[in-house]
C-alpha positions, 0 to 999 in steps of 0.5 A: 469444498468451495461453493461456486461464486460469480462477480462481474469483473467490468464496471457495471455500465453499458459498454462494447463487452462485459465479464462475469467471472464464474469460479468454484467447485462445480462452475463448469456444471452451471454452465452446461444447464444454459450454455449451447455446447458441452464444456464438461470434457474440459481438461485445460484452459480453452475458449468457446463461443455459444449462447446463453440460454433459458428455457429455450430463449437465446440471451446471449451470443458469448464467448467463454473463457475456460480455466480447469483447477488449479491452473486459474486465478484461484486455483479453481475451475473458472470460467469467463463470460464475455458478453455483450456490455448491456446491463439488462444482458449481464443481470439475466446472465446473473440471475440465471447463474445463481437459478443454476446454483451460483451465488453472489461473491463478496468484496475481494473473495477471489482473491482470497480464494487465491490466496488459500488455494496457494496461488499467492502468497498473503503480500501478493494478495495486498498488492492486488488491491494496491494496484486497483488504488494506485494513484500513479505510475510510480506507485503501481509499479511499486505495487506490481514488485509486490505482485510479482513476488520480489517482495516477498522474497525480502522475507525468505532469507529473514525466515530461513535464518530464523527457523535454521537458528531455532532449530539448532537451539531445539536440537540441542535442547532435545538431543544433548548426547549428540557430539556431532551437531552445532553447538547453539550458544549466546554468541549465535544468537547474538550474531543472528539478531545483529544480522537480521536487525539490520535486514530489519532496519533496512527493510522498515526505511524503505518501507516508510519511503514506500509507503509515502510513494503509494499513499501519498503526502496530505499538504496543508497550505498556511499562510497569513491572507494574501501571502500566494497560499491559493495562487501557489495551490493553483500553480502546483495543481496546473488549474485555477482551482481556488479563487485568488484576490487581494481581498483578505479573506477569501477562503473560508473554505478548504480547498483540495487537490491533488498532484504528482511531483516527480512520483509523490502524490501531494494531496494539496488542501489550501487553508483560510488565512491565519488572521485575528477573525472579524466575523463567525464564518471567518473564524470557522475558516480558520479553525478548519487551518488549524485542524488540517494542521494536525492531520497533514503530512506536511505543512507548507507556511507561505509567508510574503518575501517583501514583508519578511517574517512578521509577528503572525508568520512567527505564530504559525511557524510556533503553531506547526512545530514539530510538524514536518514543515517547509518554510516558503518565501513567495513573491520573488519576482518582486525582489531584487538579486541582492534581497535574494542572496540569504541561501538559507530560505527557500524563494519561489514565486507562485505567480510566475510558476517559480516553484521547481525549488519548493518541488525539490525540498519536498521530494527531499523532505521525504527521501523519495528519489527514483531508486524508490519507485524500483525498489520492492518493499513492505510498505502498508501499515500492517506489514511495517507494524509487523517489522516491527514487532520482530525488530523488537523480539529480535532485540529482545532475544540478544538481550536475553542472551547477552544476559545468559537467560537460558537458551529454552527462554530466549527462544520464545522471542524468536519463536514470537519473531518468527511467527510474525514473520510468517504473518506478513507472508499470510503463512500458517503461524503454528510452527513445527521446527521439527521439520527444520531440524529433520532436513538439516540434521541426521538426528538419530543416526 
């Protein structure tokens, strides 16, 4: 039994309307105790208008959207109460519903119930939260692909191939006397593993790109004092968020801002100029710079193109070794055409807004293009971790098979891979392979 739960589905602010959602066993009965019309005989989705009352006093005139399970978001009987957007009215209605037997829902409980009632799989359930938290159109579109089930469809062929191979091994072990069934051998294991590993590699590659689009990139802008770091931040953001001055040491704290370039969200961090500190406060700013470098997904090392690479620039480049990095030669506007003939260097002018080559370089660095936004992908840490686990077990099974390990032992890695596939979808990981056997073979005919 799923007890009735309630929650305010709209922000807790004064507005024209508010929506209170009620779901669970007996929710229609709870409404009947305080509504001016009887809704107990509702058999399909219905809209009704009436009054919510308490001890004969009208609390509000409302619209009820009634959903008869399983034809609702949660798969249960569900009621959405559309009332006036006064928080006083909302609180009165919620109090009344609790008095009549409901309780407040916990975080994610509606979507959890939709998952438990098989209205969606776990990939789709995660997409609901991703859509709510999306900060760009591209991230939202990726999440919509998952919510529509297109991402889950990537997993189904892997699940089918593993189930087929496992059932083939199982039937060969348990029913060796039957001669009319396909023989499971190391060649069939290796062939299936090679095929699936290739598929998994592609899914991981696309997933990592999708994760970058969805989560964005932490980009630290670093460099010596007065090379134009703050000007670059302001130019990227399109606003004067950082103080720009020719006085060294102006930026002493980390200045942050977000910008979308070609669908990729950059979480920008403008750091203090890197040099030998002249006072304690400046030293703290430089230490923060070092911390940001460690946390950054991308480091933009800004140098003054009119001065070339200095000893301090070299120290910074050395400091960022091993990090995704782009060295940016700023103040392009102060150079002549002859001085810009080095095609290996990336020149920009933060002051004039000439930074298109930088934005192209960033997108290239993370291999993000328009196709990424339209390709379904398993792109969160849980899903990518399980994909890696599947690949590791497939590689182990392949190694065992080529080493002539008995098939019943080889199958342990295949079972582990299969269970990780089920974990991605949130399906029961108690593998009943007999269902696959009887669906594919005429055993005992």
